[in-house]
MIGUGU-662256 format. One line per 3 residues: for each residue y, z, x of C-alpha. Coordinates in nm, 3 decimals, decimal comma. Example, Ala and Ser with C-alpha at 12.3 -4.5 7.8 and 13.67 -1.06 7.14 Angstrom:
BEGIN
-0,450/0,780/1,230 | -0,106/0,714/1,367
This chain:
BEGIN
0,000/0,000/0,000 | 0,243/-0,069/0,284 | 0,611/0,006/0,236
0,745/0,264/-0,002 | 0,889/0,133/-0,328 | 1,260/0,149/-0,391
1,349/0,445/-0,609 | 1,386/0,383/-0,980 | 1,661/0,646/-0,962
1,796/0,854/-0,675 | 2,077/1,102/-0,640 | 2,138/1,421/-0,443
1,881/1,616/-0,649 | 1,587/1,382/-0,715 | 1,421/1,055/-0,629
1,205/0,889/-0,897 | 0,940/0,638/-0,790 | 0,678/0,437/-0,969
0,384/0,238/-0,843 | 0,102/0,110/-1,064 | -0,015/0,406/-1,276
0,162/0,679/-1,078 | 0,515/0,810/-1,132 | 0,642/1,045/-0,861
0,949/1,270/-0,877 | 1,059/1,430/-0,549 | 1,309/1,709/-0,614
1,553/1,802/-0,337 | 1,722/2,057/-0,560 | 1,681/2,206/-0,905
1,747/1,962/-1,188 | 2,047/1,942/-1,411 | 2,052/1,767/-1,747
2,149/1,433/-1,585 | 1,837/1,428/-1,368 | 1,609/1,539/-1,652
1,743/1,263/-1,876 | 1,699/1,010/-1,594 | 1,340/1,122/-1,545
1,260/1,067/-1,913 | 1,447/0,736/-1,931 | 1,286/0,590/-1,619
0,947/0,739/-1,702 | 0,946/0,579/-2,047 | 1,069/0,247/-1,911
0,804/0,252/-1,637 | 0,526/0,335/-1,884 | 0,641/0,058/-2,119
0,567/-0,190/-1,838 | 0,275/-0,025/-1,653 | 0,100/0,148/-1,941
0,009/0,517/-1,957 | 0,100/0,688/-1,632 | 0,025/1,007/-1,440
0,315/1,219/-1,315 | 0,327/1,381/-0,972 | 0,629/1,611/-0,997
0,707/1,751/-0,649 | 0,956/2,035/-0,599 | 1,023/1,985/-0,227
1,340/2,186/-0,170 | 1,644/2,341/-0,334 | 1,786/2,648/-0,502
1,603/2,776/-0,811 | 1,887/2,765/-1,063 | 1,777/2,631/-1,400
2,044/2,616/-1,673 | 1,941/2,681/-2,031 | 1,975/2,311/-2,122
1,729/2,222/-1,843 | 1,479/2,486/-1,956 | 1,495/2,352/-2,312
1,453/1,985/-2,219 | 1,169/2,068/-1,975 | 0,983/2,238/-2,262
1,055/1,940/-2,491 | 0,925/1,689/-2,233 | 0,615/1,901/-2,172
0,525/1,888/-2,541 | 0,584/1,510/-2,567 | 0,254/1,316/-2,572
0,436/0,985/-2,519 | 0,586/1,078/-2,179 | 0,355/1,066/-1,876
0,058/1,012/-2,102 | -0,229/1,037/-1,851 | -0,183/1,364/-1,658
0,091/1,578/-1,503 | 0,070/1,756/-1,168 | 0,355/1,988/-1,075
0,361/2,057/-0,701 | 0,571/2,345/-0,568 | 0,616/2,311/-0,192
0,863/2,597/-0,153 | 0,738/2,937/-0,040 | 0,869/3,293/-0,063
1,105/3,404/-0,338 | 1,231/3,049/-0,394 | 0,877/2,927/-0,458
0,809/3,220/-0,690 | 1,122/3,139/-0,892 | 1,029/2,771/-0,924
0,673/2,862/-1,026 | 0,812/3,096/-1,293 | 1,029/2,814/-1,431
0,734/2,571/-1,440 | 0,501/2,833/-1,592 | 0,755/2,899/-1,866
0,796/2,537/-1,974 | 0,420/2,484/-1,955 | 0,351/2,787/-2,175
0,622/2,702/-2,427 | 0,563/2,326/-2,426 | 0,184/2,339/-2,456
0,117/2,008/-2,279 | -0,093/1,757/-2,476 | -0,234/1,595/-2,160
-0,413/1,745/-1,858 | -0,152/1,942/-1,664 | -0,166/2,163/-1,357
0,068/2,339/-1,118 | -0,028/2,336/-0,750 | 0,106/2,443/-0,411
0,029/2,131/-0,210 | 0,037/1,755/-0,231 | -0,319/1,759/-0,103
-0,442/1,967/-0,399 | -0,261/1,743/-0,648 | -0,398/1,435/-0,474
-0,751/1,565/-0,523 | -0,692/1,636/-0,893 | -0,493/1,331/-1,016
-0,731/1,038/-0,936 | -0,982/1,137/-1,203 | -0,720/1,045/-1,465
-0,589/0,718/-1,319 | -0,790/0,409/-1,411 | -0,716/0,228/-1,087
-0,966/0,237/-0,799 | -0,699/0,190/-0,532 | -0,557/0,536/-0,609
-0,799/0,750/-0,412 | -0,712/1,109/-0,327 | -0,629/0,998/0,026
-0,398/0,719/-0,092 | -0,212/0,943/-0,337 | -0,168/1,203/-0,063
-0,044/0,945/0,189 | 0,196/0,786/-0,060 | 0,332/1,118/-0,187
0,374/1,271/0,157 | 0,560/0,959/0,271 | 0,799/0,995/-0,023
0,857/1,366/0,052 | 0,916/1,282/0,420 | 1,167/1,013/0,325
1,368/1,282/0,147 | 1,374/1,513/0,447 | 1,571/1,271/0,665
C-alpha cells in the first residue's frame, strides 16, 4: 500500500484518512465541535463511496478537555448505526493522568451511546490492528498492514 493517502480533512487537532474499508482518525488534541462534525461528514461521504467501513480512532496526543457539546455529539455518533457501520476501535496512546482522562471520556460515550456495531477501546495500535481485520471484508487488510498503515499515519502527525 505504498504512500499514505492525502487526508480527507486535517487541522491542528485531527487528521482524517480513508483507504478502502478503513477510516482512520489521528487526534493531536481533544476534539471540538468542528472536528466532530468533520469526522461525521467525511465518514459518511467516505462510506457512501466505499461502502460500510471500520473506524480506527487514535488519540495520539493532546489535552483532555471535552466540552459538553463534544460529549453529547460523541454519544450521538456512538449510537448511530449508519456511521462507521462495520466496527469501531478507539485507541488511546496517551499514558498517565492524560490517558486516564481520555479513557474516561471514551468510556462515557460508549456507555451512554450503546454502540450498535462491534466496538472496543484499546491502548495500542497493535492491539487494534489484531482486532479490526475480522470485520473488514478485504484480504489486503491484515493485522500487519493495518498496524503499518496506522503507525505511519501517527508518525506523520508527530513531525
